[in-house]
C-alpha positions in Angstrom: 6.8 -4.5 9.8 5.8 -5.9 6.5 4.1 -3.9 3.8 0.7 -5.7 4.2 0.8 -5.2 8.0 1.5 -1.5 7.6 -1.2 -1.1 5.0 -3.8 -2.5 7.4 -2.4 -0.4 10.2 -2.6 2.8 8.1 -6.2 1.9 7.0 -7.3 1.4 10.6 -5.6 4.7 11.7 -7.7 6.5 9.1 -10.8 4.8 10.5 -11.6 3.2 7.2 -13.1 -0.2 6.7 -11.9 -2.4 3.9 -15.1 -1.7 2.0 -14.6 2.1 2.4 -11.0 2.0 1.2 -11.9 -0.3 -1.7 -14.6 2.1 -2.8 -12.2 5.1 -2.7 -9.7 3.0 -4.8 -12.3 1.6 -7.2 -11.3 -2.0 -6.4 -13.1 -4.8 -4.6 -13.0 -5.3 -0.8 -11.5 -8.7 -1.6 -8.6 -6.9 -3.3 -7.9 -4.9 -0.2 -8.3 -8.0 2.0 -5.7 -9.9 -0.2 -3.3 -7.0 0.0 -3.6 -6.8 3.8 -3.1 -10.6 4.1 0.0 -10.4 1.8 -1.6 -12.7 -0.8 -1.3 -10.1 -3.6 0.1 -6.6 -3.9 -1.4 -3.5 -5.4 0.0 -2.3 -8.8 2.1 0.9 -8.9 -0.8 3.1 -10.0 -2.9 1.8 -7.1 -0.1 2.4 -4.7 -0.2 6.1 -5.5 -4.0 6.2 -4.8 -3.4 4.3 -1.5 -0.8 6.9 -0.6 -3.3 9.6 -1.2 -6.2 7.9 0.6 -4.2 6.9 3.7 -2.0 10.0 4.0 1.0 7.7 3.7 3.9 9.4 1.9 4.5 7.6 -1.4 8.3 7.5 -0.8 7.8 5.9 2.6 5.4 3.3 1.2 7.8 2.4 -1.6 10.7 2.0 0.9 8.5 -0.3 3.0 7.5 -2.3 -0.1 11.1 -2.5 -1.3 12.3 -3.8 2.1 9.7 -6.5 1.9 10.5 -7.5 -1.6 14.3 -7.3 -1.1 14.5 -4.6 -3.8 17.6 -2.5 -3.6 17.2 1.0 -2.2 18.7 2.4 -5.4 16.0 0.8 -7.5 13.4 2.3 -5.3 15.0 5.8 -5.6 15.0 5.3 -9.4 11.3 4.6 -9.4 10.7 7.7 -7.3 12.7 10.1 -9.5 
């Protein structure tokens, strides 16, 4: 599953609308929509906030994003350490 698909799934599992998640993250609903459609991606600081809001472990999220972006696992581990 791609990062943007998993992001939408996690948001729905948390019973949040795009508006509600956007408000918690201090971004626009359009930003959340773009992330969920794979048009854009959140920046690293926003990823940490998404992790907190959606109870999605940051390391799991980064692994998911790395797989989608074809970033090596070692690079992801370096970012996490």
